[in-house]
N, C-alpha and C positions, 0 to 999 in steps of 0.2 A: 504494499499499500506505501503510495507516495506521500512524502510528508507534506503537511498543510503550510503554505506560504504563509508566512507570519511578517506582518510590519513591525520592525523592531525599534519602539520608541525612543531609545538612548543609543541609537546607531546614525552615526553621520554621513549622510549621501546615502544610504542603505549599505555601507560597505565599512569592513573593519571592525575594530571594538564594538561590540554591541550595549557597551556600559560608558561610551566615550561621553554622552550628553547627561550624565546622571548627576544631581547637583550634592556634592560631598556634604556630609554632615557638618554643619558650621557649629563649632563648640560653644557660641555666645560670646567671646572675647576674643580682642586682637592680642596677638604673642608681639608684643613690641620690645625694642632695646631697652633694657634696664638703664634708668638714670644712674648715671657714675656718681662716686662717692665725692663730693667737693667739700672741703674741709677749711678753706682759707677766710672766707668771707666774714665770719664770725669772729674769727683770730686775729685782725688786725683793726687799724684805725679807720675809721671811714668816715666821710661827712657828704653830705647833699648840699648842693648850692642854687641858688634862684637863676631863675632865666635873666639873659643880659650879661652874666658872666661867664669866662672860658677856663678860669685856672682858681687855684685856692691856696692859700699861704698857711704853712704850717710852722709858727715859729718852735726856735729851738734857743734854749737858754744855758748858759755854761754854768760851771759851779761857784758857790761863793766859799772865802777863806777866812781865816779868824786871825784877830790879832789882839795881844794884851794890851790894855791900857794902864799908862803910869799917872801918878798924880800930876795935873797942871797940863797935861796933852790936850790939845784941840783935836776932835774928831776928825772936824772938816779940813783941816790944814795940814796937821803933820802927817808926814811921810807914813805910809805903811798901814793905816789905820781905816783907810776906806777901801772897797772892793771896787776894781775895774771890771766890770761884769762885761763879760765878751757873749755875744750873741748871732744869730743868722737866721735862715728862713729855708724852709724847703717849699718850692713850689710844684705841685701837680695841676697839670693840665688836662682837658677833656680833650679825649681823642675823638676823629670822627666816629658818626654813626655806625656802630656794628651791628649787622642784620646777618638774619638766617631766613631763607624764604622758599616757599614752594607755591605753585600754581596748581590746583584741582580743577579738571575739566568737568563742565556742569554734567555732561551726558554720561561722562565715565561714573560719576558720582551716583547717577539716578541708576544706572544700572547694576550697580555694584551693590551685593546682598550684606554687606555691613558698612558702618560708618568709620572713614579713616580721617576724616577732618581734624575731628578733636585731639585724634591721636598726631597726627602731623603738628597741629598747634604745641603739643605737650613736648615732641623731640625737637620742634625748633628752640624752643626754651632750655631744654638740657643743652641744646648744643652752645649757647650762648654761656650758660651756666659752666660748662667744662671748659670753655676758652678762658673764661675769667680766671678759674680756679689756676689754669695753666700759666697765665700770665702773672699771676700772683707769685706762684713758686719762681718763675723767671726773676721777677724783681728781688725776691729773696736772696737769690743766689748772686744777682749783682750788687745788691747792697753789703754783702758780706765782704766783698772787695774794694770798698771804700775805704781809703786809707786815712789816717788820723791827721787831725789840722785841717781837713779837705771843708770843713763849715765855716770853721774859725779858728784860731790858733786855742789849742788845747783841747778841741772835741776829738773824742776818741774815734777811731775806725771800727771798721768789722772786723772778724776774724776768721781764719779758716784754720784747718789742721789737718795731716795728711795723714790717714790709715790705709795702707796698700792691703790689708786683711781685712777690712771692714765689712766685705761683699761675702766673704766665704767664713770667716771668724767671728761666731757671736761674742766670745769673751771680749775680744780685741775690739768689737762695734761699740759693747756696751762700757767700756773703759773710756772710749773717746766722747761718748754722751756725757760721762762723768767730766771728762777734761773740758767738754765744752760749757758745762755747768760753772765749774772754777773760772773759767776765761770770763763769764758773764758776772760771777761775783765778785771778781777784781776790778772791773769796770764799773760797779756799784749798779748793774741793772737789778729793776726791781724783780722780787722773788716770783710776785702774783702773774699770772698769765704768760706762764713760760710752755713753750710746746716743742715736741721734738717728732719731725715727719719721716716715716718711714714707708718704703713699698712694702706689698705684702710677701715678697719673698724674703726681705730681712725679719719682718714681724715672725714669719715661719721660722727661720733659723734661730731666732732668740728662744720662741717656744718649744723648739725641740733639743736645745742645747743644755744639759744639767747644768754645765756649769754657769753658764750665764743665766739661768732661773735662780740661782743661788744670788748671784749678784744683785738682781732684782727683786730678792724675796718672794718670788712666785710660789717657793716651795712652803716658805714660811707664813705666809701671809695670802694664800689664792683667792679669798673671798673677795678682800678688798682691791687687791691687784692683779686681776685676770687668771689665768692658767688655762689647762687643756680643756677644761670644760666650755669655757667661753671663746677659744682661740684666741686670746688678744692679753696684752699686756696695757695697762691703764697708765701707769706712771713709770718713769725712769728718772733718777736724779732729781726728782722733784717736779719734772717736767710732763705734761698731758701727752701723751701718744697718740698721734693721729695718722692713720692709715693711708694713703694715696698710691694712685697709677700716675698722678700728674709730676711728680718730681721730676726736673727736666736733667736727667741723666741718661746716658745712652744717644749714641748717633745720630738716629731715627729723629730725635727733636731738636737737631741744630737749626734748621730751617723752618720745619713746620710752624712754628708758634712764633716765630719772628715778627718784628713790625718795625719797617723802618720810620725815616722821618717824612718822608713823602705820604704817609697816611694820617698826619696829624694834621687835625683841625686847626690848633693853636701854635703858633710860633712863640709864645712864653717860653715856652720849655720843651724838653723832648722827653718824653716817656719812651724811654727805652727798653724792649722785651727783646731784645733780637741776642743771639749769639754770635756777637762779631769774630771772636777769637776761638770758636769752635771750645769752647770749655765746658759745656755743659754735660758732656759724657763724663766728666770725671768727677762729677758730684753724686754723693751716694745718701747721703742724709743732711739734715736742716735742723737745728736749734734755734729758737727764736723766741722773742717777747713781743706782746700785743703792739708794742709803739716800735717795731721796728719797720713798718712800711705803712703807707697809706691810699686810701682810695677816694676820689671825687667823684662824685656822680651828679649828672643833671636829668638825665632820663631814667626811670629804674626800669628794669627788666619787665617786657611787656608784650603782647601777641595781638596786632590787628589784622581784621578780614575786611575785604570788599569785594563783591560781586561786580566782575567786569561785564559789562554789557557787549562790548565791542570783540570779547575774546569767550563769550558764553563760558566762563567759569569764575573761580575765586580765587584771588590774591591772599595768601598769608604771610605775614610780615613779622618776625619777632625781631626785637631792638633794645639796645642799651646805649646811653653814650655816659661813658665814664673814663676815667684814667687811673693809673697806679704808678706810685713811686717809692724812694726810699726815703725814711725818716730820719731814724737814729740807728745807724750802721754797729754801735756797738750794741746793738741786741740780736745781733745775729751772728753764728756760727755757723759754718758750712765743713761738714766732713767728707774730704776728697779722698778717692783713690789714687790719686798722684798729683802733684805738684803741678799749679799751673804756671805756663810758660811767660 
């Protein structure tokens, strides 16, 4: 008996796969890229400026000294009794408007069986937040290289120390972090709001090395300072440990995150995020205090959308107008795998 001719509803052009046109079960949610962990924004000085301004000034004042007063001496005229206060200012300008954009065709959106526009908007915002975190890390690196007396006579400089074993030896890395603490203490950097940034690889190195755990008291005080159960160390040498994929270490970052003078909106100053000397790849970790760097923002992170009749689709634009720069270099210590040239 001959087989009955059947019209296959899910076959394209009556040939080939008989399930080709079947709609795959939609799970009810879009699997989007995870938001990367951004750590820098709440851990440095920030300022929002009003319209009409293109830069902000951060005054920096030097230390005062003391003097013994003898009977009969005039505080106003006798030598050595009055301080000559030295001061300077850091100027941070607003960069050009930084954007992340996408255009969604209206017909494509109608025919699609799930909504992507809201997820696109989130991903644009994430892109800007990630770029911001990357640039702040780069500013930290450059701040650590500022020499003493760069702002005014007697102003402290940044600090860097070389630890060729830091990426492979957890004990050496932890010792370097304690050395960074010593360097900041000797420059009278405030003990509060200190941080150390490590990559996930370095966090794992510390957690899986017993000798390093002893140094950070993970074995003796696991509940308050992390350990195996949480996969994290909370503090080292009194500094909060933050994990980040945005440390400017490795040759892959030397050009991707740079921004040169031509991209500046303002000529008042140059917010330099570029790796002009190819030095980013030598940086392993950073220790800093909140006053080390600053940001100035004129337009906060936001997403606009507009239907464009002439193109029959919706334009999504995420934007931010801000700038980042050094404030107090003495509040930054870079841990390097090799000396900078």
